[in-house]
C-alpha positions as semicolon CSV with decimal commas, in nm:
position;residue;x (nm);y (nm);z (nm)
1;M;-1,035;2,935;0,543
2;A;-0,994;2,784;0,909
3;K;-0,980;2,418;1,043
4;P;-1,279;2,361;1,233
5;S;-1,291;2,330;1,610
6;R;-1,270;1,955;1,791
7;A;-1,614;2,060;1,881
8;K;-1,839;2,180;1,573
9;I;-1,570;1,856;1,366
10;K;-1,809;1,649;1,674
11;M;-2,141;1,884;1,643
12;T;-2,096;1,828;1,233
13;Q;-2,020;1,361;1,304
14;A;-2,306;1,332;1,520
15;K;-2,554;1,578;1,317
16;I;-2,472;1,301;0,996
17;A;-2,486;1,054;1,251
18;R;-2,871;1,122;1,251
19;E;-2,959;1,222;0,946
20;A;-2,874;0,909;0,859
21;A;-2,976;0,707;1,151
22;A;-3,346;0,897;0,976
23;R;-3,231;0,878;0,636
24;R;-3,227;0,439;0,738
25;A;-3,575;0,464;0,879
26;A;-3,741;0,669;0,589
27;K;-3,540;0,369;0,367
28;A;-3,676;0,095;0,545
29;S;-4,031;0,190;0,614
30;A;-4,082;0,310;0,232
31;S;-4,196;0,044;-0,033
32;S;-3,993;0,139;-0,289
33;Y;-3,697;0,307;-0,313
34;S;-3,669;0,620;-0,360
35;A;-3,371;0,819;-0,620
36;S;-3,400;1,095;-0,532
37;N;-3,518;1,135;-0,089
38;G;-3,361;1,503;-0,068
39;E;-3,046;1,725;-0,159
40;V;-2,779;1,626;0,064
41;D;-2,481;1,883;0,248
42;L;-2,229;1,872;0,121
43;D;-2,022;2,030;0,339
44;A;-2,158;1,874;0,615
45;Y;-1,948;1,575;0,457
46;A;-1,714;1,772;0,386
47;A;-1,635;1,889;0,745
48;V;-1,556;1,478;0,871
49;D;-1,430;1,354;0,595
50;G;-1,045;1,475;0,528
51;V;-0,919;1,100;0,681
52;W;-1,063;0,945;0,428
53;L;-1,005;1,211;0,137
54;E;-0,617;1,141;0,187
55;L;-0,752;0,781;0,103
56;G;-0,823;0,844;-0,212
57;L;-1,166;0,733;-0,172
58;T;-1,460;0,832;-0,388
59;A;-1,734;1,076;-0,251
60;P;-1,976;0,801;-0,273
61;A;-1,727;0,610;-0,091
62;R;-1,643;0,847;0,177
63;R;-1,988;0,913;0,236
64;A;-2,120;0,573;0,230
65;L;-1,847;0,564;0,558
66;I;-1,933;0,883;0,698
67;D;-2,329;0,805;0,696
68;E;-2,207;0,501;0,874
69;G;-2,063;0,667;1,156
70;L;-1,665;0,577;1,059
71;Y;-1,468;0,846;1,069
72;K;-1,098;0,769;1,053
73;V;-0,905;0,422;0,946
74;S;-0,942;0,246;1,309
75;D;-1,328;0,269;1,336
76;L;-1,343;0,041;1,018
77;R;-1,220;-0,240;1,265
78;K;-1,576;-0,308;1,398
79;Y;-1,769;-0,437;1,062
80;S;-1,647;-0,657;0,839
81;L;-1,515;-0,654;0,574
82;D;-1,904;-0,805;0,431
83;A;-2,113;-0,529;0,591
84;I;-1,867;-0,285;0,425
85;K;-1,853;-0,412;0,076
86;D;-2,209;-0,378;0,122
87;L;-2,225;-0,068;0,168
88;H;-2,385;0,173;-0,104
89;G;-2,128;0,395;-0,294
90;M;-1,840;0,073;-0,255
91;G;-1,714;-0,097;-0,548
92;P;-1,339;-0,272;-0,578
93;N;-1,089;0,013;-0,599
94;A;-1,275;0,183;-0,242
95;I;-1,198;-0,179;-0,143
96;R;-0,870;-0,213;-0,194
97;I;-0,753;0,135;-0,073
98;L;-0,957;0,056;0,296
99;I;-0,776;-0,306;0,310
100;T;-0,434;-0,128;0,227
101;A;-0,470;0,135;0,428
102;M;-0,548;-0,102;0,712
103;K;-0,270;-0,329;0,659
104;K;-0,039;-0,041;0,746
105;S;-0,190;0,022;1,007
106;D;-0,177;-0,376;1,132
107;I;-0,613;-0,357;1,160
108;N;-0,822;-0,595;1,078
109;F;-1,164;-0,663;0,954
110;R;-1,380;-0,745;1,250
């Protein structure tokens, strides 16, 4: 399988960001949380979660980071640790992996 081009990756990131924003808006306007909001396009996530996959994060944690628009470790400096912990899919192991990766890159949370 050929590696996707930079332009295709950017288009996919934009598409995922738009879908995530739409889901957040729908979730905010809904009175109760629905467990099945529809199907998730896993192929779209697979195109942009390479960095998180290399770190060994689980799929829910990777999807949560991508939905927030975080595609690489250096993007984490925009958020506080509490904000990352509040993301659905972030458990103690995922937080530990992120902190370790950030220390290696000499990056801190906000």
